[in-house]
Steps between C-alpha positions, in 0.01 A plus 500: 500500500605375838834615631634241748759579765780439249360790297451308176162585341279194458175472308218307668150400400227497763354150526147620577495810284273801537174540313497870586846624592486795739812661363600672180740361244862551610389606850712364781318250725597293803552131435571195712747245364705204608860614561642174365271513192398859415313390186222376734335824606165658575377852552468591868125543555257383765202500265634237259380216723151630582320315220674164559439545874127553445483193277678297770260625768200408283645153439572442869152625594342262249711213628400581859130513407532164325671348805229631734222365280667160467543485878129583551403231249720246678353591841146477363563155347657360819216638715229357271636182342298354213419131508 
């Protein structure tokens, strides 16, 4: 339950969820929520974005490698045109 500044308890569901929560049932945890919409909340944790960050880095690395290889192919074709 989130308790906004007005003091009214509000229940919120984490949009990402936790596969392995690091807290016990009924244990108090820190959350981050939008003051104007406290039903949009998430647990305050730095580790929740590690996996998506690694996937993004892998994707960007693959995209970079593709761009480099396409550039090399383009340079090779312009240096040695086929007739």
